[in-house]
GUZATI-562376 format. One line per field, with one value per residue (C-alpha): residue number from 1; residue in three letters; x, y, z. Coordinates in nm, 3 decimals. Each point is the difference from the previous one (the first is absolute). Layout:
BEGIN
num	[NUM, ...]
residuo	[ALA, ...]
c1	[X, ...]
c2	[Y, ...]
c3	[Z, ...]
REM end
This chain:
BEGIN
num	[1, 2, 3, 4, 5, 6, 7, 8, 9, 10, 11, 12, 13, 14, 15, 16, 17, 18, 19, 20, 21, 22, 23, 24, 25, 26, 27, 28, 29, 30, 31, 32, 33, 34, 35, 36, 37, 38, 39, 40, 41, 42, 43, 44, 45, 46, 47, 48, 49, 50, 51, 52, 53, 54, 55, 56, 57, 58, 59, 60, 61, 62, 63, 64, 65, 66, 67, 68, 69, 70, 71, 72, 73, 74, 75, 76, 77, 78, 79, 80, 81, 82, 83, 84, 85, 86, 87, 88, 89, 90, 91, 92, 93, 94, 95, 96, 97, 98, 99, 100, 101, 102, 103, 104, 105, 106, 107, 108, 109, 110, 111, 112, 113, 114, 115, 116, 117, 118, 119, 120, 121, 122, 123, 124, 125, 126, 127, 128, 129, 130, 131, 132, 133, 134, 135, 136, 137, 138, 139, 140, 141, 142, 143, 144, 145, 146, 147, 148, 149, 150, 151, 152, 153, 154, 155, 156, 157, 158, 159, 160, 161, 162, 163, 164, 165, 166, 167, 168, 169, 170, 171, 172, 173, 174, 175, 176, 177, 178, 179, 180, 181, 182, 183, 184, 185, 186, 187, 188, 189, 190, 191, 192, 193, 194, 195, 196, 197, 198, 199, 200, 201, 202, 203, 204, 205, 206, 207, 208, 209, 210, 211, 212, 213, 214, 215, 216, 217, 218, 219, 220, 221, 222, 223, 224, 225, 226, 227, 228, 229, 230, 231, 232, 233, 234, 235, 236, 237, 238, 239, 240, 241, 242, 243, 244, 245, 246, 247, 248, 249, 250, 251, 252, 253, 254, 255, 256, 257, 258, 259, 260, 261, 262, 263, 264, 265, 266, 267, 268, 269, 270, 271, 272, 273, 274, 275, 276, 277, 278, 279, 280, 281]
residuo	[MET, ARG, CYS, TYR, SER, LEU, PHE, ILE, LEU, VAL, CYS, ILE, GLY, LEU, CYS, ASN, THR, SER, CYS, THR, VAL, LEU, GLN, TRP, ARG, ASN, SER, ASP, ILE, GLU, ILE, SER, GLN, LYS, PHE, ASN, ASP, LEU, ASP, ILE, VAL, THR, GLU, ILE, SER, TYR, PHE, ARG, VAL, ASP, SER, LEU, ASP, LEU, ASP, VAL, ARG, ILE, GLN, SER, VAL, PRO, SER, GLY, LYS, GLU, TYR, ASN, LEU, VAL, PHE, LEU, HIS, GLY, SER, PRO, SER, SER, LEU, SER, ALA, TRP, ASP, GLY, TYR, LEU, VAL, ASP, SER, LEU, LEU, ARG, THR, LYS, THR, ASN, MET, HIS, ALA, ILE, ASP, ARG, PRO, GLY, TYR, GLY, TYR, SER, ASN, PHE, GLY, ASP, GLU, ILE, THR, SER, ILE, HIS, THR, GLN, SER, GLN, ILE, ILE, SER, ALA, ALA, ILE, ASN, ASP, LYS, LYS, LEU, GLU, ASN, VAL, ILE, VAL, VAL, GLY, SER, SER, TYR, GLY, GLY, PRO, VAL, ALA, ALA, ARG, VAL, GLY, PHE, LEU, ASN, LYS, GLN, VAL, LYS, ALA, ALA, VAL, MET, ILE, SER, PRO, ALA, ILE, ASP, PRO, THR, ILE, GLU, LYS, ASP, ILE, TRP, ALA, SER, ARG, PHE, THR, GLN, TRP, LYS, LEU, THR, ARG, TRP, LEU, VAL, PRO, THR, GLY, TYR, ARG, VAL, ALA, GLY, ASP, GLU, LYS, LYS, VAL, HIS, ALA, HIS, GLU, LEU, GLU, LEU, ILE, LYS, ASN, ASP, TRP, LYS, GLU, ILE, THR, ILE, PRO, ILE, LEU, HIS, ILE, HIS, GLY, ASP, ASN, ASP, ASP, LEU, VAL, PRO, TYR, GLU, ASN, VAL, ASP, PHE, SER, SER, LYS, ASN, PHE, GLN, ASP, ILE, LYS, ILE, VAL, THR, ILE, PRO, GLU, LYS, GLY, HIS, GLU, ILE, ALA, TRP, LYS, TYR, SER, ASN, LEU, MET, ILE, PRO, HIS, LEU, LEU, GLU, LEU, MET, GLU, ARG, VAL, GLN]
c1	[0.695, -0.168, -0.139, -0.181, -0.116, -0.167, -0.182, -0.103, -0.161, -0.157, -0.146, -0.114, -0.227, -0.118, -0.141, -0.120, -0.186, -0.151, -0.317, -0.123, 0.150, 0.211, -0.230, -0.206, -0.378, -0.294, -0.245, -0.352, -0.124, 0.264, -0.109, -0.414, 0.129, 0.168, -0.300, -0.246, 0.164, -0.003, -0.367, 0.090, -0.190, 0.284, -0.032, 0.225, 0.035, 0.161, 0.073, 0.089, 0.218, -0.043, 0.267, 0.223, -0.087, -0.035, -0.229, 0.039, -0.102, -0.195, -0.148, -0.245, -0.196, -0.244, -0.220, -0.246, 0.179, 0.029, 0.408, 0.232, 0.333, 0.231, 0.303, 0.295, 0.327, 0.382, 0.271, -0.001, -0.381, -0.340, -0.361, 0.056, 0.223, -0.290, -0.159, 0.005, -0.208, -0.247, -0.089, -0.029, -0.288, 0.006, 0.118, -0.270, -0.310, 0.180, 0.067, -0.022, 0.351, 0.137, 0.373, 0.139, 0.300, 0.205, 0.109, 0.205, -0.074, -0.221, -0.261, 0.031, 0.227, 0.226, 0.362, -0.081, 0.124, -0.130, 0.298, -0.116, -0.208, -0.205, -0.149, -0.065, -0.184, -0.193, -0.107, -0.079, -0.189, -0.191, -0.145, -0.129, -0.193, -0.105, -0.094, -0.202, 0.202, -0.044, 0.133, 0.329, 0.309, 0.285, 0.242, 0.378, 0.292, 0.343, 0.018, -0.428, 0.074, 0.054, -0.230, -0.268, 0.057, 0.014, -0.340, -0.119, 0.163, -0.199, -0.353, -0.244, -0.161, 0.294, -0.026, 0.325, 0.320, 0.197, 0.385, 0.140, 0.408, -0.049, 0.333, -0.101, 0.331, 0.186, 0.310, 0.046, -0.135, 0.205, 0.203, -0.087, 0.273, -0.208, -0.219, 0.273, 0.001, -0.384, 0.163, 0.291, -0.048, 0.147, -0.211, -0.296, -0.146, 0.063, -0.187, -0.371, -0.196, -0.100, 0.265, 0.087, -0.263, 0.132, 0.330, -0.146, -0.146, 0.258, 0.251, -0.188, -0.153, 0.175, -0.073, -0.397, 0.000, 0.230, -0.302, -0.270, 0.172, -0.112, -0.358, -0.002, 0.003, -0.379, -0.185, -0.220, -0.131, 0.109, 0.318, 0.126, 0.368, 0.087, 0.358, 0.150, 0.360, 0.150, -0.022, 0.272, -0.139, -0.207, 0.207, -0.201, 0.134, -0.293, -0.199, 0.204, -0.122, -0.340, -0.023, 0.091, -0.136, -0.382, -0.248, -0.171, 0.250, 0.025, 0.268, -0.028, 0.356, -0.045, 0.308, 0.262, -0.189, 0.096, -0.139, -0.231, -0.255, -0.308, -0.046, 0.177, -0.112, -0.365, -0.120, 0.176, -0.090, -0.372, -0.018, 0.166, -0.243, -0.340, 0.109, 0.032, -0.277, -0.194, 0.164, -0.103, -0.351]
c2	[9.547, 0.281, -0.248, -0.169, 0.275, 0.143, -0.357, 0.041, 0.315, -0.083, -0.300, 0.199, 0.206, -0.302, -0.069, 0.304, -0.001, -0.356, 0.080, 0.192, -0.036, -0.289, -0.261, 0.052, -0.017, 0.211, -0.049, -0.041, 0.319, 0.134, -0.244, 0.074, 0.393, -0.049, -0.195, 0.207, 0.287, -0.204, -0.075, -0.375, -0.282, -0.160, -0.262, -0.100, -0.331, -0.247, -0.363, -0.166, -0.345, -0.095, -0.248, 0.253, 0.274, 0.187, 0.231, 0.133, 0.291, -0.028, 0.332, -0.047, 0.207, -0.162, -0.020, -0.219, -0.228, -0.322, 0.031, 0.061, 0.147, -0.062, 0.186, -0.115, 0.233, -0.027, 0.038, 0.253, 0.160, -0.004, -0.034, 0.360, -0.094, -0.089, 0.304, 0.088, -0.338, 0.063, 0.360, -0.101, 0.113, -0.291, -0.312, 0.122, -0.043, -0.332, -0.180, 0.010, 0.070, -0.105, 0.101, -0.144, 0.077, -0.315, -0.122, 0.176, 0.337, 0.236, -0.017, -0.390, -0.053, 0.265, -0.108, -0.365, -0.183, -0.365, -0.053, -0.347, 0.070, -0.346, 0.153, 0.352, -0.181, -0.167, 0.307, 0.182, -0.312, 0.000, 0.368, -0.079, -0.270, 0.218, 0.278, -0.226, 0.084, -0.146, 0.033, 0.083, 0.153, 0.042, 0.285, 0.046, 0.185, -0.102, -0.240, 0.010, -0.163, -0.330, -0.007, 0.091, -0.306, -0.191, 0.105, -0.070, -0.352, -0.035, 0.135, -0.127, 0.380, 0.132, 0.020, 0.168, 0.164, 0.225, 0.035, 0.359, 0.017, -0.303, -0.123, -0.386, -0.199, -0.113, -0.043, 0.359, 0.132, 0.379, 0.050, 0.371, 0.110, 0.320, -0.337, -0.110, 0.359, -0.197, -0.283, 0.100, 0.097, 0.245, 0.171, -0.210, 0.267, 0.328, -0.178, 0.136, -0.282, -0.081, -0.027, -0.244, -0.174, -0.065, -0.056, -0.279, -0.096, 0.049, -0.228, -0.320, 0.054, -0.227, -0.287, 0.080, -0.038, -0.300, -0.157, 0.080, -0.020, -0.374, 0.124, 0.290, -0.228, -0.112, 0.297, -0.003, 0.367, 0.245, 0.181, 0.371, 0.112, 0.328, 0.095, 0.324, -0.069, 0.265, -0.174, 0.023, -0.105, -0.320, -0.141, -0.003, -0.370, -0.100, 0.015, -0.341, -0.208, 0.138, -0.117, -0.334, -0.102, 0.119, -0.138, 0.282, 0.311, 0.299, 0.219, 0.409, 0.172, 0.395, 0.136, 0.212, -0.018, -0.112, -0.158, 0.323, -0.125, -0.135, 0.311, 0.312, -0.121, -0.121, 0.110, -0.225, -0.293, 0.051, -0.093, -0.353, -0.070, 0.132, -0.256, -0.250, 0.038, -0.015, -0.336, -0.172, 0.149]
c3	[-1.854, -0.210, -0.247, 0.301, 0.208, -0.348, 0.037, 0.259, -0.003, -0.319, 0.159, 0.325, -0.271, -0.158, 0.337, 0.071, -0.353, 0.081, 0.124, -0.276, -0.353, -0.009, 0.111, -0.340, 0.200, 0.019, 0.283, -0.014, 0.060, -0.286, -0.269, 0.049, -0.013, -0.300, -0.164, 0.151, -0.201, -0.327, 0.042, 0.018, 0.180, 0.189, 0.340, 0.230, 0.138, 0.234, -0.040, 0.359, 0.035, 0.323, -0.014, -0.093, 0.180, -0.348, -0.121, -0.320, -0.182, -0.304, -0.223, -0.260, -0.242, -0.093, -0.375, 0.067, -0.280, -0.067, 0.012, 0.281, 0.002, 0.254, 0.089, 0.175, 0.033, -0.011, 0.302, 0.157, -0.083, 0.102, -0.155, -0.124, -0.268, -0.201, 0.007, -0.309, -0.067, 0.169, -0.077, -0.396, -0.113, -0.283, 0.250, 0.236, -0.283, -0.039, 0.332, 0.350, 0.160, 0.307, 0.112, 0.293, 0.281, -0.014, 0.320, 0.184, -0.199, 0.013, 0.255, -0.038, 0.403, -0.140, 0.056, 0.046, -0.236, -0.133, -0.291, -0.116, -0.356, 0.071, 0.238, -0.115, -0.246, 0.245, 0.125, -0.228, -0.178, 0.333, -0.031, -0.318, 0.094, 0.365, -0.281, -0.223, -0.297, -0.366, -0.314, 0.114, -0.154, 0.253, -0.093, 0.191, -0.053, 0.087, 0.285, -0.048, -0.339, 0.140, 0.284, -0.263, -0.188, 0.295, 0.100, -0.354, 0.064, 0.330, -0.061, -0.214, -0.049, -0.156, -0.379, -0.131, 0.191, -0.130, 0.158, -0.068, 0.018, 0.192, 0.199, -0.064, -0.110, 0.319, -0.200, -0.109, 0.335, -0.010, 0.359, 0.070, 0.267, 0.161, 0.144, 0.200, 0.208, 0.133, 0.080, 0.165, 0.414, 0.012, -0.293, 0.007, 0.282, -0.252, -0.287, -0.055, 0.101, -0.350, -0.107, 0.263, -0.125, -0.362, 0.110, 0.187, -0.291, -0.260, 0.243, -0.059, -0.329, -0.236, 0.283, -0.004, -0.418, 0.009, 0.246, -0.263, -0.361, -0.064, 0.017, -0.277, -0.261, 0.153, -0.009, -0.297, 0.040, -0.246, 0.152, -0.124, 0.048, -0.052, 0.057, -0.124, -0.205, 0.224, 0.335, 0.195, 0.378, -0.162, -0.345, -0.259, -0.096, 0.282, -0.319, -0.154, 0.338, -0.080, -0.300, 0.083, 0.277, -0.039, -0.216, -0.151, 0.009, -0.198, 0.061, -0.072, 0.009, 0.058, -0.195, 0.187, 0.283, 0.370, 0.320, 0.074, -0.295, 0.226, 0.179, -0.165, -0.348, 0.041, -0.294, -0.181, 0.222, -0.015, -0.385, 0.054, 0.312, -0.231, -0.255, 0.233, 0.153, -0.337, -0.051, 0.318, -0.036]
REM end
């Protein structure tokens, strides 16, 4: 009984903070102010999908260069996870950058999940076309990894894709016990919105990967898979799946690092992005 009471108190505490830090999102005003303080030009736009009553938020840092990096975050998260890249002085001299709130996160219909990897990829591909982006490299972290590769399958303007810590092998999808709280009626309403969306994606992720797994072999663009060998959330063994299923694949192992490499160690990721850009150029 004491443990149950403690659990309820913790859940209530999470609920009370769900509109702030645990939602992993910043408003348009907050983003604009931050980049203005850093003297970095940034633009925020929304791509409308009428058929889904969906507005997808996109933050862009233009450079006037030929190539475009498009960043897709994991779960739960938002486009602000890529701040370390958008503010990087070297990247800003090499390429235009665009970070996207995936459907259900940030300010892209927050809380209204779309659990289909294929549908999410179609939306991102349509946004790329709407902004008339050419010479695109899509970078996705965790759940965003297979979405990035799928966009490369769908859109001819994508010249390469980067998957950082991707959950891409349907046979080794790891069960995260905490995500069950997002599915139980008793506890779902207590869980912050971003985590509910993540839990809904997680519930069907293996099935969604199964639906598209035979298409990976048809992708001819370069694929870069970066993974920490100490990842306790998305098993490192996902690299074996990638090495067997993509035609043009490069595996980069980050030693003694876990799942957080995309947002915590941008300094380790950026050199690999620059090398890939040189290759496709």
